[in-house]
C-alpha positions as CSV (number, residue, x, y, z in Angstrom):
1,M,179.7,96.8,133.5
2,S,179.8,100.4,134.7
3,A,182.7,102.1,136.2
4,E,181.0,102.1,139.6
5,V,181.2,98.3,140.0
6,P,183.3,97.5,143.1
7,R,186.4,95.5,142.4
8,P,187.8,94.2,145.7
9,P,191.1,92.4,145.8
10,T,190.8,88.9,144.4
11,N,191.5,86.1,146.8
12,V,193.3,83.7,144.5
13,S,193.4,80.8,146.9
14,A,189.6,81.2,147.5
15,L,189.0,80.9,143.8
16,A,191.0,77.7,143.6
17,Q,189.2,76.2,146.6
18,L,185.6,76.8,145.7
19,D,183.7,73.7,146.6
20,E,181.0,72.2,144.4
21,R,178.2,74.0,146.1
22,S,179.9,77.4,145.8
23,R,180.8,76.8,142.1
24,E,177.2,75.8,141.3
25,I,175.8,78.9,142.9
26,F,178.4,81.1,141.3
27,R,177.7,79.5,137.9
28,Q,174.0,80.2,138.2
29,I,174.6,83.8,139.1
30,V,176.8,84.3,136.1
31,E,174.6,82.4,133.6
32,S,171.6,84.4,134.8
33,Y,173.5,87.6,134.2
34,L,174.7,86.5,130.8
35,A,171.1,85.6,129.8
36,T,169.2,88.5,131.3
37,G,171.6,91.2,132.6
38,E,169.7,91.1,135.9
39,P,170.9,90.3,139.4
40,V,169.6,87.1,141.0
41,G,168.7,86.6,144.6
42,S,169.1,83.8,147.1
43,R,165.5,82.8,147.0
44,N,165.5,82.3,143.2
45,L,168.8,80.5,143.4
46,S,167.6,78.1,146.0
47,R,164.9,77.1,143.5
48,I,167.0,76.6,140.4
49,I,170.2,75.0,141.7
50,P,170.3,71.2,141.4
51,M,170.8,70.7,145.1
52,Q,168.6,71.1,148.2
53,L,169.7,74.4,149.9
54,S,167.6,76.9,151.8
55,P,167.7,80.6,150.9
56,A,169.7,81.2,154.1
57,S,172.4,78.7,153.1
58,V,172.5,80.2,149.6
59,R,173.0,83.7,151.2
60,N,175.9,82.4,153.3
61,V,177.6,81.0,150.1
62,M,176.9,84.3,148.3
63,Q,178.6,86.2,151.1
64,D,181.7,84.0,150.7
65,L,181.7,84.6,146.9
66,E,181.4,88.4,147.5
67,E,184.3,88.3,149.9
68,A,186.4,86.5,147.3
69,G,185.7,89.3,144.8
70,L,183.6,87.2,142.4
71,I,180.1,88.8,142.9
72,Y,178.7,92.1,144.2
73,A,175.3,93.7,145.1
74,P,174.4,96.5,142.7
75,H,171.9,97.9,145.2
76,T,171.1,97.3,148.9
77,S,169.0,94.2,149.5
78,A,169.3,93.3,145.8
79,G,170.5,90.1,144.2
80,R,174.0,89.6,143.0
81,L,175.9,90.2,139.8
82,P,179.4,88.9,138.8
83,T,182.3,91.3,139.0
84,E,184.7,91.5,136.1
85,T,187.0,89.3,138.1
86,G,184.2,86.8,138.5
87,L,183.5,86.9,134.8
88,R,187.2,86.2,134.0
89,F,187.2,83.3,136.5
90,F,184.0,81.9,135.0
91,V,185.3,82.2,131.4
92,D,188.7,80.7,132.3
93,A,187.7,78.0,134.7
94,L,184.0,77.1,134.5
95,M,182.7,77.8,131.1
96,Q,182.1,75.0,128.7
97,F,182.8,76.2,125.1
98,G,180.6,74.5,122.6
99,D,181.1,74.0,118.9
100,L,179.3,75.7,116.1
101,A,176.4,73.9,114.5
102,E,177.1,72.5,111.0
103,S,174.7,75.0,109.5
104,E,176.6,77.9,111.1
105,R,179.9,76.6,109.8
106,N,178.5,76.2,106.4
107,A,177.0,79.7,106.4
108,I,180.4,81.2,107.4
109,E,182.3,79.3,104.7
110,A,179.7,80.1,102.0
111,Q,179.6,83.8,102.7
112,V,183.4,84.3,103.0
113,A,184.0,82.2,99.9
114,A,181.3,84.2,97.9
115,S,182.9,87.5,98.9
116,A,186.4,86.3,98.0
117,R,185.2,85.3,94.5
118,Q,183.7,88.7,93.7
119,Q,185.5,91.3,95.7
120,S,188.9,92.7,96.9
121,M,190.4,91.3,100.1
122,E,189.4,94.5,101.9
123,S,185.8,93.9,101.0
124,V,186.1,90.3,102.1
125,L,187.3,91.5,105.5
126,S,184.5,94.0,105.7
127,D,182.0,91.3,104.9
128,A,183.5,89.0,107.6
129,S,183.1,91.8,110.1
130,Q,179.5,92.3,109.1
131,L,178.9,88.5,109.3
132,L,180.3,88.3,112.8
133,S,178.2,91.3,113.8
134,G,175.0,89.6,112.5
135,M,175.7,86.3,114.1
136,S,176.7,87.7,117.5
137,R,174.4,90.7,117.7
138,G,177.5,92.7,118.7
139,A,179.9,94.9,116.7
140,G,182.2,93.0,114.3
141,V,185.8,94.3,114.1
142,V,188.7,93.5,111.8
143,L,192.2,94.9,111.9
144,T,194.6,94.3,109.1
145,S,197.9,95.8,108.0
146,K,198.3,97.5,104.6
147,S,201.7,95.7,104.4
148,N,199.8,92.5,103.8
149,V,198.4,93.3,100.4
150,R,200.2,91.8,97.4
151,L,201.5,94.3,94.9
152,K,200.9,94.4,91.1
153,H,202.2,97.7,89.8
154,I,203.9,100.9,90.9
155,E,204.3,104.1,89.0
156,F,205.8,107.5,89.7
157,V,204.2,110.7,88.3
158,R,205.8,114.1,88.7
159,I,203.3,116.7,90.1
160,E,205.8,119.4,91.1
161,P,209.5,120.0,90.5
162,E,210.4,118.3,93.8
163,R,207.4,116.1,94.5
164,A,206.0,113.0,92.8
165,L,202.7,111.1,93.1
166,V,203.3,107.4,93.6
167,V,200.5,105.1,92.4
168,L,200.5,101.7,94.1
169,V,198.2,99.0,92.7
170,S,197.6,95.7,94.5
171,E,196.6,92.4,93.0
172,D,193.1,92.6,94.5
173,G,192.5,95.9,92.7
174,Q,193.1,98.4,95.5
175,V,194.8,101.6,94.4
176,E,196.7,103.9,96.8
177,N,198.3,107.2,96.1
178,R,201.1,108.7,98.1
179,I,203.3,111.8,97.7
180,V,207.1,111.4,97.9
181,P,209.9,114.0,97.6
182,I,212.1,113.7,94.6
183,P,215.6,115.2,94.0
184,A,215.7,118.6,92.3
185,G,216.4,118.4,88.6
186,M,215.4,114.7,88.2
187,P,214.7,114.0,84.5
188,P,211.5,112.2,83.4
189,S,213.6,109.2,82.4
190,A,214.6,108.6,86.0
191,L,211.0,108.3,87.0
192,V,210.5,105.7,84.4
193,E,213.7,103.9,85.4
194,A,212.6,103.8,89.1
195,S,209.2,102.5,88.2
196,N,210.7,99.7,86.0
197,F,213.2,98.7,88.7
198,L,210.5,98.5,91.4
199,N,208.0,96.6,89.2
200,A,210.7,94.1,88.4
201,H,211.1,93.3,92.0
202,I,207.8,93.7,93.8
203,R,205.1,92.0,91.7
204,G,203.2,89.4,93.7
205,R,205.0,90.3,96.9
206,T,203.5,91.8,100.1
207,L,204.9,95.2,101.1
208,A,206.9,93.6,103.9
209,D,208.4,91.1,101.5
210,A,209.0,93.7,98.9
211,R,210.9,95.8,101.3
212,I,213.3,93.0,102.2
213,E,213.8,92.1,98.5
214,L,214.4,95.7,97.5
215,Q,217.0,96.2,100.2
216,K,218.9,93.2,98.9
217,S,218.5,94.3,95.3
218,L,219.6,97.9,96.0
219,A,222.9,96.7,97.5
220,T,223.8,95.0,94.2
221,A,222.2,97.5,91.8
222,K,223.8,100.7,92.9
223,A,226.3,100.5,90.0
224,E,223.5,100.2,87.5
225,L,221.1,102.8,88.9
226,D,221.7,106.4,88.4
227,G,222.3,108.2,91.8
228,L,219.1,110.2,91.5
229,T,217.0,107.2,90.5
230,Q,218.4,105.3,93.5
231,K,217.2,108.1,95.8
232,L,213.8,107.9,94.3
233,V,213.6,104.1,94.8
234,E,214.7,104.5,98.4
235,A,212.1,107.2,99.0
236,G,209.4,104.9,97.6
237,L,210.8,102.0,99.8
238,A,210.5,104.2,102.9
239,S,207.0,105.3,102.0
240,W,205.8,101.7,101.5
241,S,207.5,100.0,104.3
242,G,204.2,99.4,106.0
243,G,203.4,97.7,109.3
244,E,203.3,100.7,111.5
245,P,200.2,101.2,113.6
246,D,198.9,104.1,111.5
247,E,199.3,102.0,108.4
248,R,196.6,99.6,109.6
249,R,193.0,99.4,108.4
250,L,190.3,99.1,111.0
251,I,186.9,97.9,110.0
252,V,184.0,98.1,112.5
253,R,180.5,96.9,111.5
254,G,177.2,96.6,113.3
255,Q,177.6,99.2,116.1
256,A,173.8,99.6,116.0
257,N,173.4,96.1,117.3
258,L,174.7,97.3,120.6
259,L,171.6,99.5,121.0
260,D,169.1,96.6,120.6
261,D,169.1,95.4,124.2
262,L,169.3,98.4,126.5
263,R,167.7,97.8,129.9
264,A,168.4,101.1,131.7
265,M,169.8,104.6,131.3
266,E,173.2,103.3,132.5
267,D,173.2,100.9,129.6
268,L,172.6,103.8,127.2
269,E,175.5,105.7,128.8
270,R,177.7,102.6,128.5
271,I,177.0,102.4,124.8
272,R,177.6,106.1,124.3
273,L,181.0,105.7,125.9
274,L,181.8,102.7,123.7
275,F,180.9,104.7,120.6
276,D,183.3,107.3,121.8
277,D,185.9,104.5,122.1
278,F,185.3,103.6,118.5
279,E,185.9,107.2,117.4
280,S,189.3,107.1,119.1
281,K,190.4,104.3,116.8
282,R,194.1,104.7,117.8
283,E,193.5,102.9,121.1
284,L,191.3,100.2,119.5
285,V,194.1,99.5,117.0
286,D,196.6,99.2,119.8
287,L,194.4,96.8,121.7
288,L,193.8,94.6,118.7
289,G,197.5,94.7,118.0
290,R,198.0,93.0,121.4
291,A,195.9,90.1,120.1
292,E,198.2,89.6,117.1
293,T,200.8,88.0,119.3
294,A,198.4,85.3,120.5
295,E,198.1,81.8,119.0
296,G,194.3,81.5,119.4
297,V,191.2,83.4,120.7
298,R,191.7,86.1,123.2
299,I,189.0,87.5,125.5
300,F,189.3,91.0,127.0
301,I,186.7,91.8,129.7
302,G,185.9,95.3,130.9
303,S,188.6,97.2,132.6
304,E,191.2,94.5,131.8
305,N,192.1,97.0,129.1
306,K,192.0,100.8,129.4
307,L,190.0,101.2,126.2
308,F,186.9,99.7,127.8
309,S,187.5,100.9,131.3
310,L,184.5,103.2,131.2
311,S,182.1,101.5,128.8
312,G,182.7,98.1,130.5
313,S,182.6,96.2,127.2
314,S,184.2,92.9,126.3
315,M,186.0,91.9,123.1
316,I,186.6,88.4,121.7
317,V,189.3,88.3,119.0
318,A,191.4,85.8,117.1
319,P,194.3,86.2,114.6
320,Y,194.1,85.1,111.0
321,R,197.1,84.1,108.9
322,D,198.5,84.0,105.4
323,A,199.7,81.0,103.4
324,Q,203.0,81.1,105.2
325,S,201.2,80.9,108.6
326,R,202.2,84.4,109.5
327,I,199.6,86.4,111.5
328,V,198.4,89.2,109.2
329,G,195.5,90.6,111.2
330,V,192.8,90.0,113.8
331,L,189.0,89.8,113.8
332,G,186.4,89.5,116.4
333,V,183.3,90.9,118.2
334,I,182.8,93.7,120.7
335,G,179.8,93.8,123.0
336,P,178.6,94.1,126.5
337,T,180.3,92.1,129.2
338,R,177.3,89.7,129.1
339,L,178.2,88.4,125.7
340,N,177.4,84.8,125.0
341,Y,181.1,83.8,125.3
342,A,180.4,80.1,124.9
343,R,178.9,80.6,121.4
344,I,181.0,83.6,120.2
345,V,184.4,82.2,121.0
346,P,184.1,79.2,118.6
347,M,182.4,81.5,116.0
348,V,185.3,84.0,116.0
349,D,187.8,81.1,116.0
350,Y,186.2,79.4,113.0
351,T,185.8,82.6,111.0
352,A,189.5,83.4,111.5
353,R,190.4,79.9,110.3
354,V,188.2,80.2,107.2
355,L,189.8,83.6,106.3
356,S,193.2,82.1,106.8
357,R,192.5,79.4,104.2
358,L,191.6,82.1,101.7
359,I,194.7,84.3,102.1
360,K,197.4,83.4,99.7
């Protein structure tokens, strides 16, 4: 929803005290918006609600809903649309979340399993993002930390007298190169010794686990390691500590889907602003990081977060876990505020659970 949408103070007690008639009219307004993106007027509402009410009676109820901050009129004499507060109330209090069809569950499981058999974990995550994009007609997003990859091999290669290239190989085939400083005058044997020491302690561990293990090992190995070699090991340890925000990988797939259902120039402007948001990945990473502390699916609607305050988009995300039940990333869907929440919430939740079963 655009930045011009009025957001009057929410009357919390009014929300809690909506009677059946008000809830039904409000539900119809929201469901019409989610289906069409268009405002709905009192005359149409009086025809579709499952109770006998005149257009005048419906208008009186709509006035009460507007005063409660749940709906607004985009134009004079127009029908009504839900505010972001109204959408949040609808999602939290009135929406009935369904379950995925068995065919959809099978499709998610089959595609994720096929990717896992043939590709690296990063490719699996990319495919999962693409899968969510295709099923939701929104943009699929995945955030994962590089500290979650399991290590296979580390090697130091001198490139300058006081700098070395570190080659980091993970079990799923990813290769990462980093530059670390090395002490002046370090002999080639020290590079080999540091590589051997690290490889003896990190194989099969995540970066986060390797860091803990190495800190323990260094405390007992100082007598055995040459002083220069110890500095090199510690430099590598600092470089690979992982887990910081700029050490995270962000995967976004299916942005073009967001262009498929534009209804007005303001929609095009909203999408342009959203694409600008994608370009500033720092804020999207921060927002997804907030979802990592949640136990289940989280829904962010419009200006509830500063990232989407202009584009008025919504995001539905869920964390996924490793074999030790630790949260290692989040995945989900970004789209307009009129996303099909009832369908996409269980879709995101199920995909996160399927991914969690694959991560060792």
